[in-house]
C-alpha positions in Angstrom: 0.0 -0.3 -0.1 0.9 3.4 -0.3 0.1 6.9 1.6 -1.8 9.7 0.2 -2.1 13.5 0.8 -3.7 16.4 -0.4 -1.8 19.9 -1.2 -3.8 22.7 -0.6 -1.6 24.9 -2.8 -3.8 28.3 -2.1 -2.8 27.8 1.6 -6.2 29.3 3.9 -6.6 32.1 1.1 -9.0 32.6 -1.6 -9.6 29.2 -4.0 -10.7 28.8 -7.2 -13.4 31.4 -7.3 -14.6 32.3 -10.9 -15.2 28.4 -11.8 -18.7 27.4 -12.7 -18.5 24.7 -9.6 -16.7 27.0 -7.8 -19.8 28.5 -5.8 -19.1 31.3 -3.8 -15.4 30.9 -3.2 -15.2 34.5 -3.9 -17.3 35.7 -0.4 -16.6 32.6 1.7 -13.1 31.2 1.0 -12.6 32.7 4.7 -15.0 30.8 6.2 -14.5 27.2 7.9 -17.3 24.9 5.9 -15.1 24.4 2.9 -12.2 23.0 4.8 -13.9 21.2 7.1 -15.9 19.7 4.2 -12.6 18.6 2.6 -11.0 17.4 5.6 -14.1 15.2 6.2 -14.0 13.6 2.4 -10.7 13.2 2.1 -10.7 10.7 5.6 -13.5 8.9 3.9 -11.2 8.6 1.0 -8.3 7.4 2.2 -5.8 10.4 2.5 -3.4 10.5 5.3 -3.0 14.4 5.6 -4.2 17.7 4.3 -0.9 19.6 3.8 -1.9 23.7 3.9 0.5 26.3 2.4 1.1 29.6 3.4 3.1 32.7 2.5 2.8 35.9 4.3 2.8 38.7 1.6 1.0 40.7 -1.4 3.2 39.8 -4.3 4.1 42.8 -6.8 7.1 41.5 -8.3 5.4 40.4 -12.1 4.9 44.2 -13.8 6.6 46.4 -10.8 3.3 46.2 -8.8 0.3 44.1 -7.4 -2.3 44.5 -9.6 -2.4 40.9 -11.3 -1.9 39.5 -7.7 -5.0 41.4 -6.4 -7.0 41.1 -9.4 -6.7 37.1 -10.1 -6.4 36.7 -6.3 -2.7 35.1 -6.8 -1.4 33.9 -2.9 -3.7 37.3 -1.4 -5.8 37.7 -0.2 -4.5 34.8 2.6 -5.6 33.8 6.1 -3.0 32.3 8.4 -4.1 28.6 8.6 -2.7 27.9 12.4 -6.7 29.0 13.4 -8.2 26.6 10.6 -6.2 23.8 11.5 -8.0 22.5 14.7 -12.0 23.6 13.3 -11.1 21.1 9.7 -10.5 18.3 12.0 -14.5 18.6 13.5 -15.8 16.3 11.3 -13.1 13.8 10.9 -11.3 11.2 13.1 -8.2 10.5 12.0 -6.9 12.5 9.1 -3.7 14.7 10.0 -3.2 18.4 9.0 -0.1 20.3 8.3 0.1 23.3 8.5 2.9 25.8 7.5 5.6 27.7 9.5 8.1 30.1 8.3 11.1 29.8 10.3 11.5 34.1 9.8 7.9 34.1 11.1 7.9 32.2 13.8 10.5 32.1 16.7 11.0 28.8 18.0 9.4 29.3 21.1 6.4 30.5 19.8 6.3 27.6 17.5 6.7 24.9 19.6 3.6 26.3 22.0 1.8 26.5 19.1 2.1 23.4 18.1 1.8 21.2 20.6 -1.5 23.3 21.6 -2.4 22.2 18.4 -1.4 19.0 18.8 -4.0 18.8 21.9 -6.9 20.4 20.3 -6.5 17.9 17.4 -6.2 15.0 19.6 -2.9 14.0 17.8 -3.7 15.1 14.6 -0.9 18.0 14.2 1.7 18.8 11.8 3.9 21.2 11.0 5.5 22.4 7.0 9.0 23.9 8.0 9.7 26.4 5.4 12.4 29.2 5.0 9.6 31.7 3.0 11.0 32.6 -0.8 10.6 36.1 -1.5 12.7 39.3 -0.2 8.7 40.8 -0.2 7.9 38.0 3.0 11.4 39.1 4.8 10.6 42.5 4.7 7.5 42.2 6.7 8.9 40.2 9.6 12.1 43.1 10.0 14.6 42.4 7.3 15.5 44.6 4.4 15.8 41.9 2.4 15.8 37.5 2.7 19.0 35.9 3.2 20.6 33.5 0.9 19.1 30.0 -0.1 21.5 28.2 2.0 21.9 30.6 4.6 18.0 30.2 5.2 18.2 26.5 5.6 21.1 26.5 8.3 18.6 29.4 10.0 15.9 26.9 9.8 18.2 23.6 11.1 18.8 25.7 14.0 15.3 26.5 14.4 14.4 22.9 14.6 16.9 22.0 16.8 15.6 24.4 19.1 11.7 23.7 18.9 12.5 19.8 19.0 14.6 20.6 22.0 11.7 22.5 23.7 9.2 19.8 22.6 11.6 17.1 24.9 11.7 19.8 27.8 9.4 17.9 29.7 10.6 14.3 30.1 8.2 11.4 30.0 6.6 11.3 33.6 7.0 14.2 34.2 2.9 14.8 34.4 1.9 13.3 37.8 -1.5 15.0 38.5 -1.1 13.6 41.6 -4.3 15.6 43.4 -3.4 14.6 47.3 0.5 15.4 47.6 -0.2 18.2 45.5 2.0 17.3 42.7 0.8 18.2 39.2 4.1 18.2 37.1 7.6 17.1 38.7 10.1 19.8 38.9 13.4 17.2 38.3 11.4 16.2 34.8 10.9 19.4 33.7 14.2 21.3 32.0 15.4 25.0 30.2 17.6 24.0 27.1 19.4 27.2 27.4 19.9 27.8 23.9 22.3 30.4 22.5 22.7 29.6 18.6 23.9 32.0 15.7 19.9 33.2 14.6 18.1 32.3 18.0 18.5 31.8 21.6 15.6 30.1 23.8 16.2 29.6 27.7 13.2 27.4 27.8 11.5 24.7 28.9 8.1 25.0 27.5 5.2 26.1 29.3 2.9 23.6 28.1 2.8 19.3 28.6 3.6 17.2 25.3 0.3 16.9 23.2 -0.3 13.2 22.5 2.0 12.7 20.0 4.8 14.0 21.7 6.7 15.6 19.1 3.7 17.0 16.1 4.9 15.5 13.0 7.2 17.0 10.9 7.1 17.8 7.2 9.5 19.5 4.5 8.5 21.0 0.9 12.5 21.6 -0.3 14.0 19.4 -2.9 17.3 21.4 -2.8 20.3 19.8 -1.4 19.8 21.9 2.0 16.2 21.3 1.6 16.8 17.0 1.9 18.9 17.8 4.4 16.8 19.0 6.4 14.7 16.3 5.6 16.7 13.8 6.4 17.2 15.2 10.0 14.1 16.3 10.8 10.8 15.5 8.8 8.6 12.6 9.2 7.4 13.4 5.6 8.1 15.3 2.2 6.7 16.9 -0.6 8.8 15.9 -3.5 8.2 17.0 -7.3 7.8 14.0 -9.6 8.9 14.2 -13.2 9.1 10.7 -14.5 9.2 6.9 -12.7 13.5 7.3 -13.2 13.5 10.5 -11.1 11.4 10.2 -8.3 13.2 6.6 -7.3 16.5 8.4 -8.0 15.2 10.8 -5.3 13.5 8.6 -2.6 16.5 6.7 -2.8 18.9 9.8 -2.2 17.0 10.6 0.7 17.6 7.0 2.2 20.8 7.7 2.4 20.3 11.0 3.6 18.4 9.3 6.4 20.8 6.7 6.9 23.4 9.4 7.0 21.4 11.0 10.0 21.0 7.9 11.7 17.6 7.2 10.9 15.6 4.3 9.1 14.5 4.8 5.5 11.0 4.4 6.6 11.5 7.4 9.0 10.3 9.9 6.3 7.8 8.9 3.5 8.1 10.5 0.2 5.2 11.6 -1.5 5.0 13.1 -5.0 3.5 16.0 -6.1 1.2 15.4 -8.8 -1.8 16.9 -10.9 -4.2 13.7 -12.3 -6.4 14.4 -15.1 -9.9 12.3 -14.3 -12.6 11.7 -16.6 -15.3 9.5 -16.5 -14.3 7.3 -19.2 -10.4 7.4 -21.1 -11.7 9.2 -23.0 -13.7 12.1 -21.4 -10.1 12.9 -19.6 -8.0 12.8 -22.9 -10.3 15.6 -23.6 -10.0 17.4 -20.7 -6.6 17.2 -21.3 -6.8 18.7 -25.3 -8.4 21.5 -23.2 -5.8 22.6 -20.7 -2.9 22.2 -23.1 -4.8 24.8 -25.3 -5.7 26.9 -22.2 -2.0 27.5 -22.0 -1.6 29.1 -24.8 -4.2 31.6 -23.7 -2.8 35.2 -22.7 -4.3 34.9 -19.2 -2.9 31.5 -18.5 0.9 32.4 -20.2 0.8 35.8 -17.2 0.0 32.8 -14.6 2.8 31.5 -15.8 5.2 34.4 -15.9 3.3 35.3 -12.4 4.7 32.8 -10.7 8.3 32.4 -12.0 8.8 35.8 -10.6 7.5 34.8 -7.5 9.5 31.8 -7.7 12.2 33.8 -8.6 12.8 35.2 -5.0 10.8 38.7 -6.1 14.1 39.2 -8.0 12.9 39.0 -11.4 10.3 40.5 -13.2 9.1 37.9 -16.1 6.9 40.6 -17.8 10.3 42.7 -18.9 11.2 39.5 -21.1 10.3 38.5 -24.8 8.4 36.1 -25.2 10.0 35.0 -28.3 13.7 35.4 -26.8 15.5 32.4 -25.2 14.7 31.1 -22.3 16.9 33.3 -20.0 19.2 31.6 -17.8 18.2 33.1 -14.1 17.5 30.9 -11.1 17.1 34.1 -8.7 17.1 33.5 -4.4 13.8 31.5 -4.4 12.2 28.2 -5.1 15.7 27.1 -6.9 15.1 23.7 -7.5 11.8 25.0 -8.8 13.5 27.6 -11.2 15.8 25.0 -12.3 12.8 22.9 -14.2 11.9 25.9 -16.3 15.6 26.7 -16.9 17.5 23.3 -17.3 17.6 21.9 -21.0 15.4 24.8 -22.3 18.4 26.7 -23.2 17.5 26.7 -26.4 13.6 27.2 -26.5 12.1 31.0 -26.3 10.0 31.8 -23.2 6.7 31.3 -24.5 7.9 28.2 -25.3 8.6 27.3 -21.8 5.6 28.8 -20.1 3.4 27.2 -22.5 4.9 23.6 -22.6 6.3 23.3 -18.9 4.4 22.0 -16.1 5.9 22.4 -12.4 3.3 19.8 -11.5 2.9 17.0 -14.2 0.3 14.1 -14.1 2.9 11.4 -14.3 0.5 9.7 -16.9 -2.2 10.1 -14.6 -4.9 10.2 -17.2 -8.0 8.6 -17.2 -10.8 7.2 -15.5 -10.2 6.4 -12.2 -9.8 2.7 -12.9 -7.1 3.8 -15.6 -5.7 6.2 -13.6 -5.2 3.3 -9.9 -3.5 1.3 -12.3 -1.2 3.3 -13.4 -1.0 4.8 -10.0 -0.3 1.1 -8.8 2.4 0.7 -11.8 4.5 3.5 -11.1 4.5 2.7 -6.7 6.1 -0.7 -7.7 8.8 0.9 -9.9 9.8 4.3 -7.5 9.1 1.3 -4.6 6.4 4.0 -2.7 5.7 6.4 -0.3 2.6 7.8 -1.9 1.1 10.8 -3.9 0.3 14.2 -2.9 -2.4 15.6 -5.2 -2.5 18.8 -6.3 -5.8 20.4 -8.8 -4.7 24.3 -8.8 -7.7 25.2 -10.8 -10.5 22.9 -9.8 -10.4 22.6 -5.6 -14.5 22.8 -5.5 -16.7 19.7 -3.6 -17.3 18.5 -7.3 -13.8 17.8 -7.6 -13.1 16.6 -4.3 -15.6 13.7 -5.2 -13.8 12.9 -8.2 -10.7 11.8 -6.0 -12.3 10.1 -2.8 -15.7 8.8 -4.9 -13.7 7.9 -7.7 -10.9 7.2 -7.5 -9.9 6.3 -3.7 -12.8 3.0 -4.3 -10.7 2.1 -7.5 -7.3 2.5 -5.6 -9.1 0.2 -2.5 -10.3 -2.5 -4.9 -6.8 -3.0 -5.9 -5.6 -2.6 -2.2 -3.4 -0.1 -2.9 -4.8 2.5 0.0 -5.7 2.2 2.9 -9.4 0.9 4.1 -9.3 2.7 7.1 -7.8 3.9 10.3 -6.0 2.6 13.5 -7.4 4.2 17.1 -3.8 6.4 16.5 -1.9 9.4 16.1 -1.4 10.9 12.7 2.4 9.8 12.9 1.8 6.2 13.7 -0.5 6.2 10.7 1.7 7.2 8.8 4.5 4.9 9.8 1.9 1.8 9.8 3.4 1.3 6.3 
């Protein structure tokens, strides 16, 4: 069997809001109901978790202003996901919820305390995606003149994780006595300061709340660069990985296993889930027609601008791709942002025009998963057999509505279960224990 997750790629932000089946998203995206529905539906479909993206800025690199961003609702407006997490779990019992925290936004003590609190409120279903943030715009909202260089951000994140982990362990097992007669609620000899003083952070500790049901909430990581992989190998229980083809996926997973072993961990300690956007249809022919329509739309002016906007963002806010000639060669620029993502546009495309790149390169591909639920389920099984595990993280950026979710949970999930490929239920255990079950 393999694991399934859902990537909420617009975070707790405005979701697709102009489509036929998007309901009243333009006006109610900030309410909890659609996210509660999403989580309970995904649990029914056998998903292990929902993975919530987050950013804290209004992007204004493309065209030198925020006009395109705000007109299209791209990554703004957006709310902080943390208060949403316990609400999302109201109509479910097992599925985990991973919210995003940036190491430049949340000081380690605040992060450790918030995550422990969420773990209590969700009965052991809380997870945190540790990110370093991408652009200068985020950094400038939190006291920096500009963001740190890419590799230094990860050095900072490594220390951040060390502090947070130390705080989570500042209460020994058995520290809570809860003896009403003595009285002794907690044994002070088992609660310790951590006295951390480092390059980026200092924290005395101990944490002023008791460990949650998981003791250490699930940790996720989404950076695929070498520093990102190292951070995941040292600390993560699961990671988001980009899947291009079976060979690349297999190589990535094997690389992560080597890194995990080098950090004194087992390869099974971190589940690598590959991000993918399948194309589902009533039949194979219907799915093929949907795919033809998707390809046709890539040549629309709005779609081209959307990709250029995205490239400007993942450059770290350092490159405005609206300034380049679409019919000139693809510029050899990586920037200071999501370097592995930008490399997908640059590497191997030096002899293509910018127009060819923005209409032909997909950040998140389909891995050939185009067809009816039965066809896609069979292909997913074949891919995982070759890769060796651990699962898929689905992302449907244009169609996050109840109709689309039903296609996955009530169409694809039964086809996967029929083949014994995904879980048919949950044990009454924590999020981490579910991840480690297979």
